N, C-alpha and C positions, 0 to 999 in steps of 0.2 A: 378677404385670402385668407386661409389657416395656415398653420406652421408647415404643414406639408408641402406647401405649394410655394415655400421659398427656400431652398436647396441651399442657394448660395449664400445665405443669411451667416454671420460669422458672429459668435459672443464678443462682447467689448473686450478687448485687449489680444484678439486674436484668437486661434486654437479652435478645435472642431466642438460644436455643439453635442453633448452626450445624447446617445439615441434614447429615445422615449421608453423602449422597451426595457433598459437597463435601470431607468429610474425607479425608486420605492413608490409604490401607490399612496396618494394622500391618506393619512389617516391610520395605517398601518404601523405599528411598533419597530420602534429601531432594534435591530439584532441585538442579542447580549454579546457584548465584547469578550466576556470571561476575564480572567484575571492575568495580570502578566506574570511571565515567568519569575518565581523567588530565586534570587540570585544567593547563597550562603554568605553570611557575614565572615569577616575576617578572623574571629572570635571563634567561630564555627568550625573552621577548619586548620589552625595554628593555635596550639595548646598554650604556647608561649603567650600570646597574645590575650589568650583567655585569662591566663593567671596575672598578668599585666593589667588587666581592666578589673579583675577581683581585688588587686592590690588598691588601684585607685579609689574604689568604691570605699573600702575600708578604710582608707586614708581621710577619705571625706568626713566619713563619720566619726573616725576618732579626733581629727581635728575638729569637728563641731563641738566634740565634749568639751574638749579643751579652753573652746572659746566660749562656751556656756560656763564652766568654771571659771574663767577669765571674767566674766560678766559678775559674779557673786563677789570675787575679791576685789575689782575696781569699784565697786557699790561702797565699800569700808574704807579703800586705801585711797581713792582719789580724791583730794579736798574738792570741794563745793564751790570754793572761789578762786581755781585756776581758769586759765584759758588755754587754747590747743589751735593752732593754725586760725584765730581769731573766734573759735567757739568756745560754749562752756566745756569744760575739759570732762566733767563727770557725767554730762548728757553725751558727750561725742565718743566716750569710751563706752559707756553703757549699749548705745544704738550700734556702734561697729561690732561689738562683741557679740549681742544677741543676733542682730542682724546679719552678720556673718556666719553664725551658728544655724540659722535657720535655711539661710541661702546654700550652705554646702549640703544640709541633709536633703533639701530638694534636687539640688544637681546629683549627689549620690544616687538618689533614687531614679533619677532620669537615665544616670550612665548604667545604672543596674538592670534597668529596663529594655535599653537600646543593644546593650553590648552583649549580656548574659542569659536573661530569661528567653523561655522557649520562643522562637518566631515562628510563628505560622498563619497565615492569612486565612481564616475560614468565614463562611456564608450560611445562615439560615434564612429559612421563611417566616415571615412574621405570624405572631400567633396571639390569641386574645388574651387581654390585659389579667385576666384570673386563669392561670395555668391548672391542667389537671394534676391529680397528684401524681402521675408516672412524671410528668415533665419538671415538676419540682425535686422529684428524687434525681432525676437528670442533671436538673441545676446543679443539685449537691455532688453528684458525681464529677461533674465538670471542675467545680472548686476545688475538689479534691486534688482533682489531676492536674488544675493549674499550680497548686501549690507544689506539687511533687516537681513539676515542669521548672517552675521557677527557681528550683534549687536552693529553697528557703532552709530547708533542713539538712542539705547536703553541703552548702556552703557556709561554714560555720563561722569563718573570719568574719563576713560581710554580716551575718545574723548578728552575731555578737555585738559587731561594731555599733550597728544599729540600735540594739537594744540599749547598749550605753548612752549613746547620744540621746535617745528618746527619754531615758530615766532620769538624766541630769538636766534636761530641758524644764523640769518643773521646778528646779532650786530658783531661777530668776523671779515664779510668782512668789514664792515664799518669802524672798529676799523683799520683793517689793508691798509685801503686805506692811513692811515698818513703816512706810510712808503714810499709811491710812491714818497715823495720830499716835499720841501716848499711850500707854497701858493705862487699862483701868486704875491700876495701883499706883500711878505716876502722881507724884506730889504736886506736879505743877498743873494737874486736872484739878485742883482743890484750891488753889489760890489764884489772885490776878495780879495786876500790877500796881493796883491802888494801895497806897500808904499814906500814913498821916501827914497831913500837910499838904497834900498834891490837889491841886485847885481842879473844880469843874468847868470844862468849856464846851462851848457849842462846837457839835459834832461837823458844822460846815463852815462857820468862820474859824472856830479855834481860840475865839475872845472868851475870856472869863467873864461869871455870871454873878451879879449880884441879886439878892432876893426882890429888893423892888423892882428890878428889870421883869419881874413877870407879871403878870394878871392873874387875878383870883379865876379859877379854872383853865388855866392855862398848861400846856404840856409842851416839853422841850426836851428835844433828843440830844444827849450829851454824852462827853467823853472824858477820859484822863488826861491833862496836861502832862504828859511823859516827860518833862523837863526838871534840869536841875542846874543849880548857880554854875557857872565856868568857873569860879574860883580865881578869877584875874580881878583885883580890885578897881583895875582902869577900865575894865568892860563894863558897862550896865545890862548886860543881857544874857541869855539862858542858852543851853543847850541841848539837844535831845540824848536820853540814855541810851535808846533802843535804834533801830534803823533797819529800812527796806522790809522785807517781808517778816521780820521778827516786831517790827514795829505795828505794822497793821495788823496781824495776828494779836498780839496784846490788846489792842485797841477794841478790835471786835469782841475779845471774850468780855473785855471791862466793859462795855456800851451800856448805858444808861439811860433813864427817862427822869426827866424833872418834871413835878405837878407843883402846883401852889393849890391848896385847900384851905377855906377858912379855919382856922385853929380849933374853933367850939364843935366842928363837924369831923373832927380827926378822933379815932378812937383807938391809940397806939397800944401793942402789946406791952406786958408789964416788963420793966426795966428799957422800956426804949420811949419815954415819955420826952426825953430831949435828942431825940435821934433827929429831929427837924428844925428849920428855923424858919419862923413866922408862919408858918404851916406850909413851908418847902418841904416835900419830902422826895427821896432819890431811891429809886428802884432799878434793879438789872433789867436789860431790855430783852433778855434771854428767856422764853419760856421755859418752864420746869417739865414742859410733858417731852418734848423731841428738840427743842432748841431754836424754835422759829423766832425772829424779831417781832416784838410786842410793840402796837404803835396805835390800836383803834380805840380811841378815848371817848368815852363817855362823859363829858363834861358835868352833866345834872348828878347823876349817881355817883360818879368818881371811881366807874369801875374802866378796866382796859382788858379788851380781848384781844386774844391771839387770833390771827387771820386765818391759822392753818387748820385747826380743829375746834376752833372757837370755846378755848377753856377762858373763862373770865375770874379776874380778880379785883379782889377790894381793895383800892389803893389807900381808902381812908382807915382801913380795919387792919393794918400789918400786912398788906397783901394776900389774903388770905383766899382760897380758892373757893369760887362761887357756882362755878358749872365747868364742867367740860373734863376731858381725861386727865389733867393735869392733876397731880396727887400733892404736891409741894407748894405752898407759898413764895410769891416772888422772891430772891434775895433783896434784903434792903441795906441802905450803905447809909452810915451815920454821917450826917453833915454838921459843919461849923463853918466859922468866918475866920477869915485872917486879918491881919492889920489894916489892910485896904479895904475890908468890908467884902472881899469875894469869898463864893462857896468853894468850901475845899470839905475834903473828907478826912474823917478822923481815925480812918484805917480800912483795913481790907474788908470783903464781905465774910460774915462769920460762918454763912450758909454757901454751901458749893454752888457756883452759878452752872447753869446747864442744863440739860436733861439728866433725868435719875436713869440708874441702870443698876444691878440686881446687888453689885459690891458696895456702892454707895448707901443702899437700903441696909444692908447688913452692918456696915460700920456705925 
């Protein structure tokens, strides 16, 4: 039976069945509903509200400027060992000031667009990706008209406050550049924590090392024992001079490698005949090219290679460069023995540790 033969059939939930003549044929496009009527905004009809919105936007941009300047002040003024609300005070202050500045600039731009810029909905037909020259010119004209409609040139208070907020936004980046490290002229770049009498210890266990503990051809990664006596005669122990990040940075820069080479195979540079102890030599672990850690040891040739760019150094010949982009030999540390027979440094490196840079080459 067809649907026409069931006049009494009701749709689920009651009501009448829509006549088939009024239904849209299957496959026909849905009619364009058009755009709803656009209602004016309050700022479009009330000059007082328009001026208030303008002051709000300018205030957000102005406050963003103050927060950005506050970031720069806090970077230098807030101690890095203080806490606030359980957080690091410096990081908390820097995050709140810079984050608040970025947030206010964004909110000000949104408020400006929603309340003050020209508000009109338009539609246009799709066009090919590559537009003809006439359409490109039309686009430029639209940009020009849009700039005029946004009031960017007319609303000087908003424009100037935005320029001010964006101008100072670059200051935090300049300030944070200081955290990249000391300047090349900083004396701390040219020295390490090695001092006369400081023990050479294993970099894992931290235990002191005797020459007889090293086998011929062995390489050991080591570091300075950054320790001094407590001064208390009742205590036979030592305490660290440095702590925390400062200690880790100092040890990283002063990291060394110990190698034991048969004394008759060592050719020391002039003036360094007594820098080793029984064939045990000590060199910086930091490559003089770009500062990579060196540890690829060729036991038979007494060469050590940098894993980054394959610079090769002859440790039996004063650490001179045999191959690769490095220009300077590995800095050598003079060794001695203390009263208990442990290896100690006889002073700091005479050459600068780490990669080369133009200022160092001129010096």
